[in-house]
MARFI-726564 format. One record per residue (C-alpha): x, y, z; residue in three letters. Coordinates in steps of 0.25 Angstrom, whole numbers, plus 5000, padded with zeros to 4 digits. Each point is the difference from the previous one (the first is absolute). Last residue first. Example, Ala and Ser with C-alpha at 12.3 -4.5 7.8 and 13.67 -1.06 7.14 Angstrom:
// MARFI-726564
505549965029SER 499449865002ALA 
***
This chain:
// MARFI-726564
495449604980ASN 500949985012VAL 499849875007ALA 499449995014ASN 501249995012GLY 499050125009THR 498950034991GLN 498950035011GLY 500650155000SER 500950034991PRO 501449955004ALA 501250075007LEU 499450025013THR 499249854999SER 501649935000GLN 499849894991THR 500550094988SER 499150024987TYR 500349874990ARG 500949994987VAL 499849874995VAL 501449944993GLY 499649855007ASP 501450035006PRO 499550095012ILE 499750144999SER 499850115007TYR 499350155000TYR 499950115010GLY 498950114998TYR 499950165003ARG 501050044992GLY 501150114999ASN 499450095011ASN 499949895010THR 501449994998SER 501149914995ALA 498849924995PRO 500249845003GLN 500449904990THR 500249845003PHE 500649904992ILE 499949865005THR 500649874996TYR 500249855000ASP 501049904997THR 501150065006GLY 499350095011THR 500150124995THR 499350135006GLN 500050124990VAL 499950145002THR 499650134993TYR 499750145004THR 498950094996TYR 500150154995GLY 500249964985SER 501349945003LYS 500649995015THR 501349955000GLY 500749864998ASN 498950004987PHE 500850124994THR 501149904997ASN 499349934987ASP 499549885000LEU 500449864992LEU 501450055000GLY 500549875009ALA 500650115010SER 498750065001VAL 499249865001LEU 501149965011GLN 499650145007SER 498549984999ILE 500149865006THR 500049884991GLY 499349894998TYR 500549854999SER 500049894990GLY 501550004994GLY 500050164999SER 500050014985SER 498249954999SER 499950065014LEU 500650134996TYR 499150024988THR 498849955008VAL 500250125011GLU 500450104989ALA 498549984996THR 499450015013THR 501050115003ILE 499350084987THR 498649955005ARG 500350075013VAL 500450114993GLN 498750024992ALA 499350005014VAL 500950105005ALA 499850094987ALA 498549995003SER 500050045013GLU 501050114998ASN 498950054989ALA 498950005009ALA 500950075011GLN 500350114990ARG 498550024996SER 499550005014ARG 501250125003LEU 499650074989LEU 498449995003SER 500450055013PRO 500750124994ILE 499050054990ALA 498850035009ILE 501050105011THR 500850044989ALA 498650064993ILE 499750065012ILE 501450065002LEU 500050084986ILE 498750055002ILE 500450065013ALA 501150054994VAL 499350074989VAL 499050055009ILE 501250075009LEU 500750054988LEU 498750074996GLU 499850055014LEU 501650075001LEU 499650074986SER 500649974988PHE 501050094991GLY 499950114993LYS 499250135006ASN 500350134992ASP 499550115008ARG 499750124991LYS 500350155004MET 
***
């Protein structure tokens, strides 16, 4: 009587699972770094967008800068800036004729660095040493 063994043995299945786990162990950290880099690039771009909105708001508001809420209600920014956008939170502190845009990652998985900008329009790394590359606090982002 001939036995017809169809299927995989337990050993073959374990080897396949081990190979998949090894590939996942290599790929997941790389994926997380890629996502962090994408979120950081988006954060810098969004700070530039807010800077443009501030200049537009300044010319239409009679010489004062606006907060995120004021820029959204003026139609210069969309509602997503009120919450977390691309893993970052955005705030604007105004003092009438001056403003500072701050952005910080919502978690360490979303980004490594914080950014800020003042009316000169240059986007810089955060002044907090924990949110800037080593030795780069307050320096311009290239």
